[in-house]
C-alpha positions as protocol buffer text, in pm:
chain_id: "A"
residue {
  index: 1
  type: MET
  ca { x: -1541 y: -2262 z: 140 }
}
residue {
  index: 2
  type: ALA
  ca { x: -1447 y: -1965 z: 358 }
}
residue {
  index: 3
  type: TYR
  ca { x: -1687 y: -1727 z: 527 }
}
residue {
  index: 4
  type: VAL
  ca { x: -1714 y: -1363 z: 413 }
}
residue {
  index: 5
  type: ILE
  ca { x: -1824 y: -1068 z: 626 }
}
residue {
  index: 6
  type: ASP
  ca { x: -2078 y: -846 z: 449 }
}
residue {
  index: 7
  type: SER
  ca { x: -2160 y: -476 z: 481 }
}
residue {
  index: 8
  type: GLU
  ca { x: -2396 y: -537 z: 774 }
}
residue {
  index: 9
  type: CYS
  ca { x: -2085 y: -564 z: 998 }
}
residue {
  index: 10
  type: ILE
  ca { x: -2086 y: -311 z: 1284 }
}
residue {
  index: 11
  type: ALA
  ca { x: -1719 y: -376 z: 1371 }
}
residue {
  index: 12
  type: CYS
  ca { x: -1798 y: -494 z: 1724 }
}
residue {
  index: 13
  type: GLY
  ca { x: -1514 y: -750 z: 1728 }
}
residue {
  index: 14
  type: ALA
  ca { x: -1718 y: -1042 z: 1860 }
}
residue {
  index: 15
  type: CYS
  ca { x: -1623 y: -1259 z: 1563 }
}
residue {
  index: 16
  type: GLU
  ca { x: -1249 y: -1193 z: 1588 }
}
residue {
  index: 17
  type: ALA
  ca { x: -1236 y: -1315 z: 1948 }
}
residue {
  index: 18
  type: GLU
  ca { x: -1431 y: -1630 z: 1860 }
}
residue {
  index: 19
  type: CYS
  ca { x: -1232 y: -1744 z: 1553 }
}
residue {
  index: 20
  type: PRO
  ca { x: -1023 y: -2051 z: 1646 }
}
residue {
  index: 21
  type: THR
  ca { x: -779 y: -2002 z: 1357 }
}
residue {
  index: 22
  type: GLY
  ca { x: -726 y: -1626 z: 1383 }
}
residue {
  index: 23
  type: ALA
  ca { x: -862 y: -1573 z: 1031 }
}
residue {
  index: 24
  type: ILE
  ca { x: -1053 y: -1256 z: 1123 }
}
residue {
  index: 25
  type: SER
  ca { x: -899 y: -912 z: 1155 }
}
residue {
  index: 26
  type: ALA
  ca { x: -1010 y: -551 z: 1155 }
}
residue {
  index: 27
  type: GLY
  ca { x: -1030 y: -400 z: 809 }
}
residue {
  index: 28
  type: ASP
  ca { x: -1067 y: -33 z: 718 }
}
residue {
  index: 29
  type: GLU
  ca { x: -1437 y: -15 z: 804 }
}
residue {
  index: 30
  type: ILE
  ca { x: -1549 y: -371 z: 879 }
}
residue {
  index: 31
  type: TYR
  ca { x: -1383 y: -694 z: 986 }
}
residue {
  index: 32
  type: VAL
  ca { x: -1242 y: -922 z: 716 }
}
residue {
  index: 33
  type: ILE
  ca { x: -1182 y: -1297 z: 695 }
}
residue {
  index: 34
  type: ASP
  ca { x: -867 y: -1444 z: 542 }
}
residue {
  index: 35
  type: ALA
  ca { x: -1003 y: -1712 z: 308 }
}
residue {
  index: 36
  type: ASP
  ca { x: -678 y: -1910 z: 322 }
}
residue {
  index: 37
  type: THR
  ca { x: -697 y: -1941 z: 702 }
}
residue {
  index: 38
  type: CYS
  ca { x: -1075 y: -1981 z: 748 }
}
residue {
  index: 39
  type: THR
  ca { x: -1183 y: -2342 z: 809 }
}
residue {
  index: 40
  type: ASP
  ca { x: -1555 y: -2275 z: 753 }
}
residue {
  index: 41
  type: CYS
  ca { x: -1644 y: -2364 z: 1112 }
}
residue {
  index: 42
  type: GLY
  ca { x: -1913 y: -2096 z: 1152 }
}
residue {
  index: 43
  type: SER
  ca { x: -1806 y: -1981 z: 1498 }
}
residue {
  index: 44
  type: CYS
  ca { x: -1802 y: -1622 z: 1379 }
}
residue {
  index: 45
  type: ALA
  ca { x: -2158 y: -1641 z: 1247 }
}
residue {
  index: 46
  type: ASP
  ca { x: -2279 y: -1792 z: 1575 }
}
residue {
  index: 47
  type: VAL
  ca { x: -2171 y: -1485 z: 1778 }
}
residue {
  index: 48
  type: CYS
  ca { x: -2234 y: -1205 z: 1530 }
}
residue {
  index: 49
  type: PRO
  ca { x: -2520 y: -976 z: 1637 }
}
residue {
  index: 50
  type: THR
  ca { x: -2597 y: -879 z: 1276 }
}
residue {
  index: 51
  type: GLY
  ca { x: -2538 y: -1212 z: 1101 }
}
residue {
  index: 52
  type: SER
  ca { x: -2268 y: -1057 z: 882 }
}
residue {
  index: 53
  type: PRO
  ca { x: -2043 y: -1362 z: 831 }
}
residue {
  index: 54
  type: ASN
  ca { x: -2184 y: -1585 z: 560 }
}
residue {
  index: 55
  type: PRO
  ca { x: -2044 y: -1876 z: 358 }
}
residue {
  index: 56
  type: ALA
  ca { x: -1888 y: -1741 z: 39 }
}
């Protein structure tokens, strides 16, 4: 199951740089995760200062 970034995201970009599959990109206000590309590794959650990425 893919991770989802919630509204706590501060758009710092730490998660995008850490994602090994490139599933994370900048959205309109917060970063978003492509569910089809996400492998549920949790790397994004490990580096997020707000804990925004969570398993869907």
